[in-house]
C-alpha atoms as one frame of an Amber mdcrd trajectory, in Angstrom:
protein
  35.444 -13.843  24.329  32.383 -14.422  22.146  32.893 -14.418  18.427  30.217
 -14.410  15.785  30.363 -17.431  13.508  31.466 -16.762   9.946  29.009 -17.869
   7.327  30.978 -18.662   4.218  28.311 -20.854   2.679  25.116 -19.312   1.412
  22.294 -20.028  -0.976  20.989 -17.547  -3.503  17.193 -17.192  -3.512  14.618
 -15.338  -5.563  11.408 -14.226  -3.834   8.507 -12.910  -5.900   5.764 -10.929
  -4.173   2.675  -9.171  -5.428   2.874  -5.405  -5.252   5.671  -2.881  -5.366
   8.534  -2.340  -2.945  10.845   0.641  -3.119  14.639   0.185  -3.121  14.749
   1.694   0.370  13.628  -1.719   1.720  16.893  -3.373   0.579  18.587  -2.787
   3.947  15.654  -4.309   5.813  15.968  -7.349   3.553  19.704  -7.673   4.334
  20.897  -5.999   1.145  18.818  -8.022  -1.295  18.455  -6.724  -4.824  14.931
  -5.377  -5.345  13.449  -5.155  -8.834   9.901  -4.217  -9.785   8.251  -5.784
 -12.817   5.352  -4.146 -14.600   3.469  -6.025 -17.281   0.377  -4.731 -19.045
  -2.918  -5.845 -17.515  -1.308  -7.475 -14.451  -0.551  -6.246 -10.975   3.026
  -5.160 -10.281   5.410  -7.804  -8.960   8.520  -7.246  -6.854  11.454  -9.614
  -7.222  13.927  -9.875  -4.337  17.195 -11.701  -5.002  19.861 -12.282  -2.401
  21.956 -14.674  -0.397  20.513 -16.546   2.555  22.944 -18.243   4.939  20.686
 -20.929   6.439  17.123 -22.054   7.133  16.757 -19.615  10.031  17.608 -16.696
   7.736  15.237 -18.051   5.084  12.388 -18.090   7.596  13.408 -14.559   8.616
  12.954 -13.293   5.053   9.593 -15.030   4.811   8.536 -13.455   8.126   9.477
  -9.995   6.820   7.380 -10.592   3.706   4.489 -11.641   5.952   4.986  -8.644
   8.263   4.684  -6.281   5.288   1.446  -8.081   4.379   2.794  -8.931   0.915
   1.345 -11.813  -1.043   4.103 -14.355  -1.703   3.986 -15.603  -5.287   7.048
 -17.847  -5.330  10.369 -18.726  -3.738  13.082 -20.163  -5.953  16.504 -21.478
  -5.000  18.987 -20.170  -7.572  22.179 -21.812  -6.370  24.859 -22.091  -3.706
  28.073 -20.201  -3.187  30.879 -19.637  -0.721
């Protein structure tokens, strides 16, 4: 019987992209928190914050950002958890 591995360890990441994403994209980004920032005289920025279990998942998030044709501003590792 096949069992899925349990991922107890994760890393919290913040992704900043140019443009605006609606909250409805949270499921597609595996439940990440989506926040839009608006500052005068600058383009809107979307901040995605969520847990990433490993490098494969990290590359998956980056691929989704690419697939939506969003300009990646930054990726920041916020910390680890379990």
